[in-house]
C-alpha positions as a Markdown table, in Angstrom:
| # | Residue | x | y | z |
|---|---|---|---|---|
| 1 | Unk | 135.5 | 164.3 | 79.4 |
| 2 | Unk | 135.4 | 160.6 | 77.9 |
| 3 | Unk | 138.5 | 158.5 | 78.4 |
| 4 | Unk | 138.1 | 157.4 | 74.7 |
| 5 | Unk | 140.3 | 160.6 | 72.7 |
| 6 | Unk | 138.6 | 159.6 | 69.8 |
| 7 | Unk | 135.3 | 159.1 | 68.2 |
| 8 | Unk | 135.5 | 157.1 | 65.1 |
| 9 | Unk | 133.6 | 154.7 | 63.2 |
| 10 | Unk | 134.0 | 151.7 | 65.7 |
| 11 | Unk | 132.6 | 153.5 | 68.4 |
| 12 | Unk | 129.6 | 152.2 | 70.0 |
| 13 | Unk | 126.4 | 154.9 | 70.0 |
| 14 | Unk | 124.1 | 154.6 | 73.1 |
| 15 | Unk | 121.5 | 157.0 | 73.3 |
| 16 | Unk | 117.7 | 158.6 | 74.8 |
| 17 | Unk | 114.8 | 159.6 | 72.8 |
| 18 | Unk | 112.0 | 161.7 | 73.8 |
| 19 | Unk | 110.4 | 164.9 | 73.0 |
| 20 | Unk | 111.2 | 167.3 | 74.5 |
| 21 | Unk | 114.7 | 166.2 | 76.3 |
| 22 | Unk | 116.2 | 169.2 | 77.4 |
| 23 | Unk | 115.3 | 167.9 | 80.8 |
| 24 | Unk | 117.4 | 164.1 | 80.4 |
| 25 | Unk | 120.3 | 163.9 | 82.5 |
| 26 | Unk | 120.5 | 160.2 | 80.7 |
| 27 | Unk | 123.6 | 161.6 | 78.8 |
| 28 | Unk | 125.5 | 162.7 | 82.0 |
| 29 | Unk | 125.2 | 159.6 | 84.2 |
| 30 | Unk | 125.5 | 157.3 | 81.3 |
| 31 | Unk | 128.9 | 159.2 | 79.6 |
| 32 | Unk | 130.3 | 158.6 | 83.6 |
| 33 | Unk | 129.7 | 154.7 | 83.3 |
| 34 | Unk | 131.8 | 154.8 | 80.2 |
| 35 | Unk | 133.9 | 157.1 | 81.3 |
| 36 | Unk | 134.7 | 155.1 | 84.5 |
| 37 | Unk | 135.2 | 151.1 | 82.4 |
| 38 | Unk | 137.3 | 153.4 | 79.8 |
| 39 | Unk | 134.9 | 151.8 | 77.4 |
| 40 | Unk | 134.7 | 152.6 | 73.5 |
| 41 | Unk | 131.3 | 154.0 | 73.8 |
| 42 | Unk | 128.8 | 157.6 | 73.6 |
| 43 | Unk | 125.8 | 158.1 | 75.3 |
| 44 | Unk | 123.7 | 160.9 | 73.3 |
| 45 | Unk | 120.1 | 162.4 | 73.5 |
| 46 | Unk | 117.8 | 162.8 | 70.5 |
| 47 | Unk | 114.4 | 164.9 | 70.3 |
| 48 | Unk | 112.7 | 163.0 | 68.3 |
| 49 | Unk | 109.0 | 164.3 | 67.4 |
| 50 | Unk | 106.4 | 161.9 | 67.2 |
| 51 | Unk | 105.9 | 162.1 | 64.3 |
| 52 | Unk | 109.1 | 161.1 | 63.3 |
| 53 | Unk | 109.4 | 157.4 | 65.3 |
| 54 | Unk | 108.9 | 155.3 | 62.6 |
| 55 | Unk | 111.4 | 157.1 | 60.3 |
| 56 | Unk | 114.2 | 157.1 | 63.5 |
| 57 | Unk | 113.7 | 153.9 | 64.6 |
| 58 | Unk | 114.3 | 152.9 | 60.6 |
| 59 | Unk | 117.5 | 154.8 | 60.8 |
| 60 | Unk | 118.7 | 153.5 | 64.3 |
| 61 | Unk | 118.4 | 149.7 | 63.0 |
| 62 | Unk | 120.7 | 150.3 | 60.1 |
| 63 | Unk | 123.3 | 152.4 | 62.6 |
| 64 | Unk | 126.0 | 151.5 | 65.4 |
| 65 | Unk | 123.1 | 152.6 | 67.5 |
| 66 | Unk | 123.5 | 149.8 | 70.1 |
| 67 | Unk | 121.2 | 150.8 | 72.7 |
| 68 | Unk | 117.9 | 153.5 | 73.3 |
| 69 | Unk | 116.2 | 154.6 | 76.0 |
| 70 | Unk | 113.0 | 155.3 | 75.2 |
| 71 | Unk | 111.2 | 158.6 | 77.6 |
| 72 | Unk | 107.9 | 160.4 | 76.9 |
| 73 | Unk | 105.7 | 160.1 | 74.7 |
| 74 | Unk | 107.6 | 157.2 | 72.6 |
| 75 | Unk | 107.5 | 154.0 | 75.8 |
| 76 | Unk | 104.2 | 152.9 | 74.1 |
| 77 | Unk | 104.5 | 153.7 | 70.4 |
| 78 | Unk | 107.3 | 153.0 | 69.4 |
| 79 | Unk | 106.4 | 148.2 | 70.4 |
| 80 | Unk | 104.9 | 148.2 | 66.6 |
| 81 | Unk | 108.9 | 149.2 | 65.5 |
| 82 | Unk | 110.8 | 146.6 | 67.4 |
| 83 | Unk | 110.9 | 142.9 | 66.3 |
| 84 | Unk | 111.2 | 141.1 | 70.2 |
| 85 | Unk | 109.7 | 141.9 | 73.0 |
| 86 | Unk | 110.7 | 140.5 | 76.9 |
| 87 | Unk | 107.6 | 138.9 | 78.0 |
| 88 | Unk | 107.5 | 141.5 | 80.5 |
| 89 | Unk | 107.2 | 144.7 | 78.3 |
| 90 | Unk | 104.4 | 142.8 | 76.2 |
| 91 | Unk | 102.7 | 142.2 | 79.5 |
| 92 | Unk | 102.8 | 145.8 | 80.5 |
| 93 | Unk | 102.8 | 148.0 | 77.0 |
| 94 | Unk | 105.9 | 150.1 | 77.0 |
| 95 | Unk | 109.9 | 149.6 | 76.6 |
| 96 | Unk | 112.1 | 152.4 | 77.8 |
| 97 | Unk | 114.9 | 150.5 | 76.5 |
| 98 | Unk | 116.4 | 149.0 | 73.3 |
| 99 | Unk | 119.2 | 147.0 | 72.0 |
| 100 | Unk | 120.6 | 146.9 | 68.9 |
| 101 | Unk | 121.1 | 143.0 | 68.2 |
| 102 | Unk | 122.3 | 143.5 | 64.1 |
| 103 | Unk | 119.6 | 145.3 | 63.1 |
| 104 | Unk | 117.1 | 143.1 | 65.4 |
| 105 | Unk | 115.7 | 145.7 | 67.8 |
| 106 | Unk | 115.1 | 143.6 | 71.1 |
| 107 | Unk | 112.4 | 145.9 | 73.7 |
| 108 | Unk | 113.0 | 145.7 | 77.2 |
| 109 | Unk | 111.0 | 147.7 | 80.5 |
| 110 | Unk | 113.7 | 148.6 | 83.3 |
| 111 | Unk | 111.3 | 150.9 | 85.0 |
| 112 | Unk | 109.4 | 148.0 | 86.9 |
| 113 | Unk | 113.0 | 147.1 | 88.4 |
| 114 | Unk | 113.9 | 150.6 | 88.8 |
| 115 | Unk | 110.9 | 151.5 | 90.6 |
| 116 | Unk | 110.0 | 149.1 | 92.8 |
| 117 | Unk | 114.2 | 149.0 | 93.9 |
| 118 | Unk | 113.4 | 152.8 | 94.8 |
| 119 | Unk | 110.5 | 152.3 | 97.2 |
| 120 | Unk | 112.3 | 149.6 | 98.4 |
| 121 | Unk | 115.1 | 151.7 | 99.5 |
| 122 | Unk | 113.0 | 154.2 | 100.6 |
| 123 | Unk | 111.3 | 152.0 | 103.4 |
| 124 | Unk | 107.7 | 151.9 | 101.7 |
| 125 | Unk | 105.9 | 148.5 | 102.2 |
| 126 | Unk | 103.9 | 148.1 | 98.9 |
| 127 | Unk | 102.2 | 145.0 | 100.4 |
| 128 | Unk | 98.1 | 145.4 | 102.1 |
| 129 | Unk | 98.2 | 149.1 | 100.4 |
| 130 | Unk | 96.2 | 151.4 | 98.1 |
| 131 | Unk | 97.8 | 153.5 | 95.5 |
| 132 | Unk | 96.7 | 156.3 | 93.6 |
| 133 | Unk | 98.9 | 156.8 | 90.3 |
| 134 | Unk | 98.3 | 160.3 | 88.1 |
| 135 | Unk | 99.1 | 159.5 | 84.5 |
| 136 | Unk | 98.1 | 156.6 | 81.9 |
| 137 | Unk | 101.3 | 156.3 | 80.3 |
| 138 | Unk | 104.3 | 154.0 | 79.3 |
| 139 | Unk | 105.7 | 154.8 | 83.1 |
| 140 | Unk | 102.2 | 154.7 | 84.7 |
| 141 | Unk | 102.5 | 151.1 | 83.1 |
| 142 | Unk | 105.3 | 150.0 | 84.0 |
| 143 | Unk | 104.8 | 150.8 | 88.2 |
| 144 | Unk | 101.8 | 149.8 | 87.9 |
| 145 | Unk | 102.6 | 146.2 | 87.1 |
| 146 | Unk | 105.5 | 146.7 | 89.6 |
| 147 | Unk | 103.2 | 147.6 | 92.3 |
| 148 | Unk | 100.5 | 144.9 | 91.1 |
| 149 | Unk | 102.6 | 141.3 | 92.9 |
| 150 | Unk | 101.5 | 143.0 | 95.8 |
| 151 | Unk | 99.8 | 145.6 | 96.9 |
| 152 | Unk | 96.0 | 145.7 | 97.9 |
| 153 | Unk | 94.3 | 148.2 | 95.0 |
| 154 | Unk | 94.9 | 150.8 | 92.8 |
| 155 | Unk | 93.6 | 153.7 | 91.5 |
| 156 | Unk | 94.3 | 155.5 | 88.3 |
| 157 | Unk | 93.6 | 158.8 | 87.4 |
| 158 | Unk | 94.2 | 161.0 | 83.8 |
| 159 | Unk | 93.1 | 164.0 | 82.4 |
| 160 | Unk | 91.5 | 161.4 | 79.9 |
| 161 | Unk | 89.1 | 159.2 | 81.8 |
| 162 | Unk | 88.8 | 156.9 | 78.8 |
| 163 | Unk | 93.0 | 155.9 | 79.5 |
| 164 | Unk | 93.1 | 155.2 | 82.8 |
| 165 | Unk | 90.2 | 153.5 | 82.6 |
| 166 | Unk | 91.7 | 151.2 | 79.6 |
| 167 | Unk | 94.5 | 150.7 | 82.1 |
| 168 | Unk | 93.7 | 149.7 | 85.0 |
| 169 | Unk | 90.7 | 147.2 | 82.7 |
| 170 | Unk | 94.1 | 146.0 | 81.2 |
| 171 | Unk | 95.6 | 145.7 | 84.8 |
| 172 | Unk | 92.7 | 144.2 | 86.2 |
| 173 | Unk | 92.7 | 141.4 | 83.3 |
| 174 | Unk | 96.3 | 140.4 | 83.1 |
| 175 | Unk | 97.0 | 140.5 | 87.0 |
| 176 | Unk | 93.4 | 140.1 | 88.5 |
| 177 | Unk | 94.6 | 143.4 | 91.0 |
| 178 | Unk | 91.8 | 145.6 | 91.6 |
| 179 | Unk | 92.3 | 148.2 | 89.7 |
| 180 | Unk | 90.1 | 151.3 | 88.8 |
| 181 | Unk | 90.0 | 154.3 | 86.5 |
| 182 | Unk | 89.0 | 157.7 | 87.1 |
| 183 | Unk | 89.3 | 161.1 | 85.9 |
| 184 | Unk | 91.6 | 164.1 | 87.2 |
| 185 | Unk | 89.3 | 166.2 | 89.0 |
| 186 | Unk | 89.5 | 168.0 | 91.5 |
| 187 | Unk | 86.3 | 166.4 | 93.5 |
| 188 | Unk | 87.6 | 162.4 | 92.2 |
| 189 | Unk | 90.8 | 163.3 | 93.7 |
| 190 | Unk | 90.0 | 164.8 | 97.0 |
| 191 | Unk | 88.2 | 161.3 | 97.5 |
| 192 | Unk | 91.2 | 159.2 | 96.5 |
| 193 | Unk | 94.1 | 161.2 | 97.8 |
| 194 | Unk | 92.2 | 159.9 | 101.6 |
| 195 | Unk | 91.6 | 156.6 | 100.8 |
| 196 | Unk | 95.0 | 155.0 | 99.6 |
| 197 | Unk | 98.5 | 154.9 | 101.2 |
| 198 | Unk | 100.5 | 156.1 | 98.3 |
| 199 | Unk | 100.7 | 158.8 | 95.2 |
| 200 | Unk | 102.0 | 158.7 | 92.6 |
| 201 | Unk | 103.2 | 161.1 | 89.9 |
| 202 | Unk | 103.9 | 159.7 | 86.5 |
| 203 | Unk | 103.1 | 162.8 | 84.4 |
| 204 | Unk | 105.3 | 165.5 | 83.5 |
| 205 | Unk | 103.8 | 167.7 | 84.9 |
| 206 | Unk | 106.3 | 169.3 | 87.2 |
| 207 | Unk | 109.1 | 168.6 | 85.3 |
| 208 | Unk | 111.7 | 170.9 | 84.5 |
| 209 | Unk | 111.9 | 173.8 | 83.0 |
| 210 | Unk | 108.0 | 174.4 | 84.2 |
| 211 | Unk | 108.8 | 173.6 | 87.3 |
| 212 | Unk | 106.6 | 175.6 | 89.1 |
| 213 | Unk | 103.3 | 174.0 | 88.9 |
| 214 | Unk | 102.0 | 170.4 | 90.4 |
| 215 | Unk | 99.3 | 168.0 | 89.2 |
| 216 | Unk | 97.7 | 168.3 | 92.4 |
| 217 | Unk | 96.4 | 171.3 | 94.8 |
| 218 | Unk | 98.6 | 171.2 | 97.9 |
| 219 | Unk | 95.0 | 171.3 | 99.4 |
| 220 | Unk | 94.2 | 167.5 | 98.1 |
| 221 | Unk | 97.2 | 166.2 | 99.8 |
| 222 | Unk | 97.5 | 164.9 | 103.4 |
| 223 | Unk | 100.6 | 164.1 | 105.8 |
| 224 | Unk | 99.6 | 160.3 | 105.7 |
| 225 | Unk | 100.6 | 159.9 | 102.2 |
| 226 | Unk | 103.6 | 158.6 | 101.4 |
| 227 | Unk | 104.1 | 161.4 | 97.9 |
| 228 | Unk | 106.4 | 159.2 | 94.9 |
| 229 | Unk | 107.1 | 161.7 | 92.2 |
| 230 | Unk | 109.1 | 160.2 | 89.2 |
| 231 | Unk | 110.5 | 163.0 | 88.1 |
| 232 | Unk | 114.0 | 164.2 | 89.0 |
| 233 | Unk | 114.9 | 167.2 | 87.0 |
| 234 | Unk | 114.3 | 169.0 | 89.1 |
| 235 | Unk | 114.8 | 166.8 | 92.9 |
| 236 | Unk | 112.1 | 168.9 | 94.2 |
| 237 | Unk | 108.7 | 169.4 | 92.3 |
| 238 | Unk | 105.9 | 171.4 | 93.4 |
| 239 | Unk | 104.1 | 168.6 | 94.4 |
| 240 | Unk | 106.9 | 167.2 | 96.4 |
| 241 | Unk | 107.3 | 170.7 | 98.3 |
| 242 | Unk | 103.9 | 171.2 | 99.2 |
| 243 | Unk | 104.2 | 166.9 | 100.4 |
| 244 | Unk | 106.8 | 167.8 | 102.4 |
| 245 | Unk | 106.0 | 171.0 | 104.1 |
| 246 | Unk | 102.0 | 169.1 | 105.4 |
| 247 | Unk | 104.4 | 166.8 | 106.6 |
| 248 | Unk | 103.7 | 163.7 | 104.0 |
| 249 | Unk | 107.2 | 161.4 | 103.1 |
| 250 | Unk | 108.3 | 161.7 | 100.1 |
| 251 | Unk | 110.6 | 160.4 | 97.2 |
| 252 | Unk | 111.9 | 161.6 | 94.1 |
| 253 | Unk | 113.0 | 160.1 | 90.4 |
| 254 | Unk | 116.1 | 159.9 | 90.9 |
| 255 | Unk | 117.1 | 156.6 | 92.0 |
| 256 | Unk | 114.2 | 154.9 | 90.1 |
| 257 | Unk | 116.1 | 156.8 | 87.0 |
| 258 | Unk | 119.5 | 156.1 | 88.4 |
| 259 | Unk | 118.7 | 152.0 | 89.6 |
| 260 | Unk | 116.5 | 151.5 | 85.3 |
| 261 | Unk | 119.7 | 153.4 | 83.4 |
| 262 | Unk | 121.8 | 151.2 | 85.0 |
| 263 | Unk | 120.3 | 147.5 | 84.7 |
| 264 | Unk | 119.9 | 148.8 | 80.7 |
| 265 | Unk | 123.7 | 149.6 | 80.4 |
| 266 | Unk | 124.7 | 146.6 | 82.1 |
| 267 | Unk | 122.5 | 144.6 | 79.4 |
| 268 | Unk | 123.9 | 146.9 | 76.0 |
| 269 | Unk | 127.4 | 146.4 | 77.2 |
| 270 | Unk | 127.7 | 143.7 | 79.3 |
| 271 | Unk | 129.6 | 146.0 | 82.0 |
| 272 | Unk | 128.0 | 146.6 | 85.1 |
| 273 | Unk | 128.3 | 150.5 | 86.4 |
| 274 | Unk | 128.9 | 152.6 | 89.4 |
| 275 | Unk | 125.8 | 153.5 | 90.3 |
| 276 | Unk | 127.4 | 155.6 | 93.0 |
| 277 | Unk | 129.3 | 157.7 | 91.2 |
| 278 | Unk | 126.4 | 157.7 | 88.1 |
| 279 | Unk | 123.9 | 159.6 | 91.1 |
| 280 | Unk | 126.8 | 161.5 | 91.9 |
| 281 | Unk | 127.1 | 163.3 | 88.4 |
| 282 | Unk | 123.8 | 163.6 | 88.4 |
| 283 | Unk | 123.7 | 165.6 | 91.6 |
| 284 | Unk | 126.7 | 167.1 | 91.1 |
| 285 | Unk | 124.8 | 168.8 | 87.2 |
| 286 | Unk | 121.5 | 169.9 | 88.4 |
| 287 | Unk | 123.3 | 170.9 | 91.5 |
| 288 | Unk | 124.6 | 174.1 | 89.2 |
| 289 | Unk | 121.8 | 174.4 | 87.4 |
């Protein structure tokens, strides 16, 4: 329950937009931080279908919604409707956080920091390694650029091969990293999983409520792979369950999610949130489902 007993005209609104949106734990962690700091804010979730994105953004600009998290499928599509982008977001071509400063919308990507910090905390050293990224959307963009600073080579595999090739070319042109776009056929994935050190799932496959599916067959995995699934709901996706059974090291998306969210929260409010509390609240919520 929020400390603020009255949500009035002066209350600042933060939110997350996506489609679908029922999986999100953003309101849980952000409202916990708001409550902890006794701020006159509230955090909400809005289901915005792709065709309604422009109308929603126009409305946000005229409202007291001062902070917006952006999730699937809007991280790339929102860019034309923003007024300014930080340099990193412009380079990546994806935004996951927006700040409304008097009707001027500023775009930022906090996923990059979130992913790098999560991998660092998990003890995975990316220097000199090779990565396979499943998916070619906004999250894939952020993570591929995050890895490009130190990793040796990146393969991007997507159901629409053309999107993977496009992202790989952009990545190479902007960072000079060796990057290759591939399809997601069984034959392709089988060859790639034995030539890389880390596999990262950035697709929504396996996310709540469709928790019994995986983007890659168990028999294509091997114990030498570090498996990072950026999904956090559920904690352990089918992909991570399969990987754990064959002895792979695994990492779910919870820490990345909290890291990126905490950075956005501080950007919006000027206050550092209690990251430990945010994590505890999400674990408590997911544990009760």
